[in-house]
C-alpha positions in Angstrom: 6.0 -25.8 2.1 3.9 -22.9 1.1 4.5 -19.2 0.3 3.9 -17.4 3.5 3.2 -13.6 3.7 1.8 -10.8 5.7 -0.1 -8.2 3.8 -0.5 -4.7 5.1 -3.5 -2.7 3.9 -5.0 0.9 4.2 -8.5 1.7 3.1 -12.1 2.4 3.8 -13.0 -1.1 4.7 -11.7 -3.6 7.3 -9.2 -6.1 5.8 -11.5 -9.1 6.1 -14.1 -7.9 3.5 -12.1 -8.8 0.4 -14.2 -6.8 -2.0 -13.3 -7.3 -5.7 -10.8 -4.4 -5.6 -9.4 -5.2 -2.2 -5.8 -5.4 -3.6 -5.9 -1.7 -4.3 -5.5 -1.2 -0.6 -2.2 -3.1 -0.2 0.5 -0.9 1.0 3.1 -3.6 1.7 3.7 -7.4 1.4 6.2 -9.1 3.7 7.3 -12.6 2.6 8.3 -15.1 5.3 10.2 -18.4 5.4 7.8 -20.5 7.5 4.6 -20.4 9.5 6.4 -19.8 12.7 8.4 -17.0 11.2 5.2 -15.4 9.8 3.5 -15.5 13.1 6.6 -14.0 14.9 6.6 -11.1 12.4 2.8 -10.8 12.6 3.0 -10.4 16.3 5.7 -7.7 16.0 3.7 -5.8 13.5 0.6 -6.0 15.6 2.5 -4.6 18.6 3.9 -1.7 16.6 0.4 -0.8 15.1 -1.2 -1.1 18.6 1.1 1.7 19.7 0.1 3.9 16.7 -3.7 3.4 16.7 -6.4 3.8 19.3 -8.6 0.8 18.3 -8.2 -2.6 16.9 -10.5 -5.4 15.8 -9.7 -8.9 14.6 -11.5 -11.5 12.6 -10.4 -15.2 13.3 -7.0 -13.8 14.3 -5.7 -13.9 10.7 -6.9 -10.4 9.9 -6.6 -7.4 12.1 -7.9 -3.8 11.6 -6.4 -0.8 13.3 -7.8 2.8 13.2 -7.9 6.2 14.8 -11.3 7.9 14.9 -9.8 11.2 13.5 -8.4 9.5 10.3 -11.2 9.7 7.8 -11.7 10.5 4.1 -14.6 12.2 2.5 -16.6 10.0 0.1 -18.3 12.2 -2.6 -20.5 9.3 -3.9 -22.0 8.7 -0.4 -21.6 12.4 0.9 -20.1 11.2 4.1 -16.8 10.7 6.0 -15.5 7.2 5.9 -13.2 5.7 8.5 -9.7 4.7 7.3 -8.5 1.3 8.5 -5.0 -0.1 8.6 -5.0 -3.9 8.2 -2.7 -6.9 8.6 -3.6 -10.2 6.9 -1.7 -13.6 7.2 -1.8 -15.8 4.0 -0.1 -18.9 2.7 -0.4 -19.6 -1.0 -2.8 -16.7 -1.3 -5.2 -18.4 1.3 -6.1 -17.1 4.7 -4.4 -19.1 7.5 -6.3 -20.5 10.5 -4.3 -19.3 13.5 -7.0 -19.3 16.1 -5.1 -21.7 18.3 -1.9 -19.7 18.4 -1.8 -18.4 22.0 0.9 -15.9 21.2 -1.4 -14.1 18.7 -4.3 -14.2 21.1 -2.2 -12.7 23.8 -1.0 -9.7 21.7 -4.5 -9.0 20.5 -5.9 -8.6 23.9 
């Protein structure tokens, strides 16, 4: 039995990049009892965020990015506007979880 969680992020890169400082983008961590509970909660959170954001993109189903084109932040170092992404990540024991065969997740991401 592992430690299941859903991590919510907000930052200038999609949640699957895991740059050295990616943890600074964490806005919430939701701990779950089991894999099935985690997937149920993940699906609910995806559904809510789909209502709030215009676009979404996923990577192997365990990470999802949401964004609205108007939500940007100016980067002084690069002298450009950067898109802000809101992300969800499923992990167990601090490892990404392969959920590509979960039909309920595939359905909500379509």
